DRENBARO-253303 format. One line per field, with one value per residue: residue number from 1; chain; x, y, z of N, C-alpha, C, O, CB in turn. Coordinates in nm, 2 decimals. Glycine has a CB too. Example, Ala and Ser with C-alpha at 12.3 -4.5 7.8 and 13.67 -1.06 7.14 Angstrom:
BEGIN
n = 1/2
chain = A/A
nu = 1.32/1.28
nv = -0.57/-0.22
nw = 0.78/0.71
cau = 1.23/1.37
cav = -0.45/-0.11
caw = 0.78/0.71
cu = 1.32/1.29
cv = -0.33/0.00
cw = 0.78/0.79
ou = 1.42/1.34
ov = -0.33/0.11
ow = 0.85/0.80
cbu = 1.13/1.41
cbv = -0.45/-0.06
cbw = 0.90/0.57
//
This chain:
BEGIN
n = 1/2/3/4/5/6/7/8/9/10/11/12/13/14/15/16/17/18/19/20/21/22/23/24/25/26/27/28/29/30/31/32/33/34/35/36/37/38/39/40/41/42/43/44/45/46/47/48/49/50/51/52/53/54/55
chain = A/A/A/A/A/A/A/A/A/A/A/A/A/A/A/A/A/A/A/A/A/A/A/A/A/A/A/A/A/A/A/A/A/A/A/A/A/A/A/A/A/A/A/A/A/A/A/A/A/A/A/A/A/A/A
nu = 0.08/0.07/0.15/-0.05/-0.25/-0.29/-0.31/-0.62/-0.70/-0.67/-0.82/-0.68/-0.52/-0.25/-0.07/-0.06/0.02/0.30/0.43/0.38/0.52/0.79/0.88/0.85/0.64/0.47/0.36/0.64/0.76/0.83/1.10/1.09/1.23/1.19/0.93/0.75/0.63/0.36/0.26/-0.03/-0.10/0.12/0.01/-0.28/-0.20/-0.05/-0.28/-0.42/-0.26/-0.25/-0.51/-0.79/-0.95/-1.26/-1.39
nv = -0.12/0.25/0.53/0.72/0.57/0.40/0.56/0.69/0.43/0.39/0.64/0.89/1.19/1.20/1.35/1.27/1.02/1.05/1.18/0.98/0.78/0.94/1.00/0.70/0.55/0.42/0.14/-0.06/0.08/-0.06/0.00/0.11/0.18/0.53/0.52/0.47/0.19/-0.03/-0.30/-0.44/-0.64/-0.54/-0.30/-0.33/-0.51/-0.32/-0.13/-0.28/-0.35/-0.03/0.02/0.16/0.08/0.13/0.22
nw = -0.03/-0.05/0.08/0.03/-0.01/0.25/0.41/0.32/0.44/0.67/0.68/0.75/0.78/0.53/0.60/0.89/0.87/0.78/1.02/1.22/1.11/1.12/1.38/1.44/1.54/1.37/1.15/0.98/0.69/0.37/0.12/-0.21/-0.49/-0.49/-0.33/-0.07/0.07/0.21/0.36/0.38/0.60/0.78/0.84/0.95/1.18/1.31/1.35/1.55/1.76/1.89/1.90/2.08/2.37/2.44/2.74
cau = -0.05/0.15/0.14/-0.18/-0.37/-0.28/-0.37/-0.73/-0.76/-0.69/-0.90/-0.67/-0.48/-0.11/0.08/-0.02/0.10/0.41/0.46/0.37/0.65/0.88/0.84/0.89/0.55/0.40/0.42/0.74/0.77/0.96/1.15/1.12/1.30/1.13/0.81/0.74/0.51/0.32/0.21/-0.20/-0.11/0.13/-0.11/-0.37/-0.16/-0.01/-0.39/-0.49/-0.19/-0.26/-0.68/-0.82/-1.06/-1.38/-1.44
cav = -0.01/0.35/0.64/0.78/0.44/0.39/0.71/0.66/0.31/0.45/0.71/1.00/1.25/1.14/1.39/1.25/0.88/1.12/1.23/0.87/0.74/0.97/0.97/0.59/0.54/0.34/0.01/-0.07/0.06/-0.06/0.13/0.00/0.30/0.64/0.51/0.36/0.07/-0.10/-0.45/-0.50/-0.71/-0.46/-0.19/-0.44/-0.52/-0.21/-0.06/-0.37/-0.29/0.08/0.01/0.23/0.02/0.22/0.15
caw = 0.05/-0.10/0.18/0.04/0.01/0.40/0.48/0.33/0.47/0.82/0.76/0.87/0.64/0.47/0.66/0.99/0.83/0.81/1.14/1.29/1.07/1.14/1.52/1.46/1.60/1.26/1.10/0.89/0.55/0.22/0.02/-0.32/-0.52/-0.39/-0.27/0.05/0.07/0.35/0.36/0.46/0.69/0.87/0.89/1.03/1.33/1.37/1.42/1.68/1.89/1.90/1.96/2.20/2.38/2.53/2.88
cu = 0.11/0.10/-0.03/-0.30/-0.38/-0.37/-0.56/-0.79/-0.77/-0.79/-0.87/-0.56/-0.30/-0.04/0.04/0.03/0.24/0.47/0.44/0.55/0.77/0.93/0.87/0.75/0.44/0.44/0.53/0.70/0.86/0.99/1.14/1.09/1.28/1.00/0.80/0.65/0.50/0.26/0.07/-0.16/-0.03/0.04/-0.21/-0.33/-0.12/-0.16/-0.45/-0.36/-0.17/-0.40/-0.66/-0.93/-1.16/-1.44/-1.64
cv = 0.11/0.45/0.68/0.71/0.37/0.47/0.71/0.50/0.31/0.58/0.88/1.08/1.22/1.23/1.38/1.06/0.93/1.14/1.08/0.82/0.81/0.97/0.79/0.51/0.48/0.23/0.07/-0.01/-0.01/0.00/0.07/0.19/0.39/0.65/0.42/0.28/0.00/-0.24/-0.43/-0.52/-0.62/-0.37/-0.24/-0.46/-0.42/-0.14/-0.15/-0.36/-0.12/0.07/0.04/0.15/0.11/0.16/0.16
cw = 0.01/0.07/0.14/0.05/0.19/0.45/0.42/0.38/0.60/0.83/0.83/0.72/0.68/0.59/0.82/1.01/0.86/0.93/1.24/1.23/1.08/1.31/1.55/1.51/1.50/1.20/1.01/0.77/0.46/0.18/-0.08/-0.42/-0.47/-0.33/-0.16/0.01/0.20/0.31/0.47/0.58/0.81/0.92/0.98/1.16/1.40/1.48/1.54/1.79/1.93/1.91/2.06/2.24/2.47/2.66/2.90
ou = 0.23/0.02/-0.12/-0.41/-0.48/-0.48/-0.63/-0.90/-0.86/-0.84/-0.93/-0.55/-0.24/0.03/0.09/0.06/0.30/0.59/0.51/0.66/0.86/1.04/0.91/0.77/0.32/0.56/0.53/0.59/0.98/0.92/1.17/1.00/1.35/0.96/0.85/0.59/0.59/0.21/0.06/-0.17/-0.09/0.00/-0.23/-0.41/-0.13/-0.16/-0.53/-0.39/-0.07/-0.43/-0.57/-1.02/-1.12/-1.53/-1.69
ov = 0.07/0.40/0.66/0.74/0.30/0.46/0.74/0.45/0.25/0.61/0.96/1.04/1.21/1.17/1.47/0.99/0.88/1.10/1.08/0.83/0.75/0.92/0.76/0.39/0.48/0.22/0.19/-0.05/0.00/0.10/-0.05/0.27/0.40/0.75/0.31/0.30/-0.04/-0.25/-0.42/-0.43/-0.60/-0.37/-0.18/-0.43/-0.41/-0.10/-0.09/-0.36/-0.09/0.18/0.01/0.13/0.15/0.07/0.11
ow = 0.03/0.15/0.22/0.10/0.24/0.51/0.52/0.35/0.66/0.94/0.89/0.60/0.79/0.68/0.89/1.11/0.95/0.94/1.34/1.29/1.05/1.34/1.66/1.50/1.54/1.18/0.97/0.73/0.49/0.18/-0.06/-0.42/-0.37/-0.28/-0.17/-0.10/0.27/0.20/0.59/0.67/0.92/1.04/1.09/1.25/1.53/1.59/1.62/1.91/2.00/1.94/2.14/2.16/2.58/2.66/3.00
cbu = -0.13/0.09/0.27/-0.20/-0.29/-0.16/-0.25/-0.77/-0.70/-0.54/-0.91/-0.56/-0.54/-0.05/0.15/-0.14/0.09/0.39/0.34/0.21/0.65/0.87/0.66/1.01/0.52/0.38/0.31/0.78/0.76/0.97/1.28/0.97/1.30/1.12/0.73/0.71/0.55/0.21/0.35/-0.28/-0.05/0.21/-0.19/-0.36/-0.08/0.05/-0.51/-0.53/-0.04/-0.19/-0.76/-0.86/-1.05/-1.51/-1.35
cbv = -0.04/0.42/0.79/0.84/0.27/0.43/0.88/0.71/0.19/0.50/0.61/0.95/1.47/1.19/1.56/1.31/0.80/1.22/1.38/0.76/0.71/1.07/1.02/0.60/0.66/0.41/-0.09/-0.19/0.16/-0.11/0.21/-0.20/0.34/0.76/0.48/0.40/-0.04/-0.01/-0.58/-0.66/-0.84/-0.41/-0.12/-0.59/-0.61/-0.10/-0.02/-0.58/-0.34/0.15/-0.11/0.39/-0.11/0.25/0.25
cbw = 0.31/-0.29/0.16/-0.05/-0.13/0.46/0.39/0.21/0.43/0.87/0.87/1.08/0.60/0.28/0.60/1.07/0.66/0.78/1.18/1.24/0.95/1.07/1.54/1.56/1.67/1.16/1.01/0.86/0.52/0.10/0.02/-0.33/-0.61/-0.46/-0.34/0.21/-0.04/0.45/0.43/0.40/0.65/0.85/0.77/0.96/1.34/1.24/1.31/1.64/1.88/1.81/1.98/2.17/2.42/2.45/3.03
//
């Protein structure tokens, strides 16, 4: 998934993904040429690890 696809999938701005990545708080990406790509399974795992549970 591209950064745009990840942002759309998570319904957040692309800038949010960039900030999280720069802070080391997002799923690892693979650089292919000049593009960063994420596996959907890695994004889903990150979501599960960072999900806030309602009390």
